[in-house]
Steps between C-alpha positions, in 0.01 A plus 500: 500500500643707214444866577663807345656774706173696498313213664317410178544177306545594134355236267576513129271323253727437201259407221540397139322732255137443402280285727744464796540878520125554490452244779776656709361851460153394606617310808736782601198721574394288798812293576661736759186506714441125471861422590489732800176344625628145462846562646372678812718680756461832320728406212487712186563410138576708194433332163663606173422360154781475246413384149794359306570183297719326757443161330640617165732238350447220750243287681751343737380558861852516658605758240186703561551490877854636457363779278239587762764501774728730299206729423403518865853582613500805273192644672383575851266200518456264792300236311470434127215294356533436126196406290509346153236345274750255350473133602827418677647154548737361759638145507226382266222658708292811447608777737248689712730712716865523602584652840824634641458585867863606527469764230128582533410387148205321343444397137135428420385338174137593431386210272502239783243717680246388241264683268235610750515769770857577397510843664381363835732200494798713402428748778472227761822338379687831514364574847614163634839535331561847645387402850711186488809689385446791740435288808746308717665217317406158636782271400610149571846357535568525129382857461191503272175616654286230653171690469302489178294820502440512126297181489193681630424715193509192276393212722208303359434170332557668163828665603774237538759739644797350681862589582753439224875430498742791526863482391774573752642789297165666427395833646161356600474305824144378452287416196143400425411309184200329341501160337267235367199534267320752723811715520535482120142615449541778753808636321336456159191701595725760661695538176178542304381760750829689465463501121154661535332326204224760470761730342489278192172663395626855432835359393346327197325796343548387141389146573191631679424732210514203262277294732244779535490554124457128441224484760317800356492346153416149622208626710310619190590197287201275431723192465631558851140528620417161352813338637442639849144362504607151388798464736442291811637598839798256480599645162478855634729399785742335257500816287574706811786278617642476150497874431648588840765230466588627152535856631719390793721282281538764233597770749759278668653374173490827307652705785746223593378483859586132545807451715748223427753412772859590426621218724438125477452444873173375648472813713532724193222306327277539806563875507425527129178309556402744775573803283309356204204404716482857630516626140211279388287600799584869466419511129201271549342719766557808287338333199205388717444860607506604134259220410253601769520860383431391141186314607366811673585732209356258244182470705456878515569528128252222420229660712549821308539378142311172447142514377286227655288443189802464272666263747186285525463487121857370464519259792130409538546576871354795695762738636494471878758546778638148448566569132673828582727329754579204275583724206720729712681198645569345159603833347746551787672175399515609136629843601767348723643316200505832314674655799764229491579595142499869593743438785767440236496876445612563858869537580660227712592765758138609536383143560780429748423822682138392525579144607782552751590719793793736455737276696394194302564688176852584615559142613401360162704764319807397698434133430476568127833681506670245724584752775316336788727397788271223617139394446 
């Protein structure tokens, strides 16, 4: 077991800025106690959190492992676990974790953990990594560890985790990857979770202002009243899908969020497809949150401003709860179109900041300038 001269195993959580740092800081509050309880034999652990962009300029796992090793050598750390919210790839597969038992290193990519219970899954993965690196090394004739401790935090029918190939000259001596359709979906939802799509709402202040203004005017428009009363449920759904799709498409096109591969290889096209799918889902979820908020605000405004007698005289229909809901729903679709036009007033940087995590923003900036070492 790796133990410092003071009899304490010093564990460093080297985390990318933004979400990985927040996750590391939260788990660091309970990690020493949990590690001590699980390791037994009175062992003690000291956990430090270091926030720095160790993935800047590259997404190549061997390069990142060398950076982590060099960083660990410069400090008094026994074990280094690095966390990033970038999706990493190795030999055409999506990387979950790289391990180096010889150097006491682990590189954990958060997106393959999925979009749900991320904090818990990350904590369990870090615990297993630390205990595996700190404990006695079970090796075979060729050297790499025979045990597979990290399968437990991910093992389920929806988590196709399995060992991946490791090059002879790499720092890592063991690797876990995901593959197949279920692995793709797991990484995709993890990327969306890392982007935190709910931040799109405050990030589009001008677009929301335009949507709210459009909704306020449309709510008191008698033509809108008549249209809302004559629209059938299928047409209301079509209006909803159309307005949301228009908003998503406009945001992606206007802010140039669509990623085109810089290489012609099949793997590069697959990566571009993954990035674009995460963009559509991230923006789409953010727009859905805005749409739901517009329905609520329009409903409150309608309850306050619409006179039942005037409404009945125009539409020949009494104003009941169903009419309020239908009108608010239809007005939300109209307002969303107005918001799409208003989003053109936002800067591209504001939209990107709302749609992507900090690390994803830097990755795309490097791709645009051609400075990325490897996708």
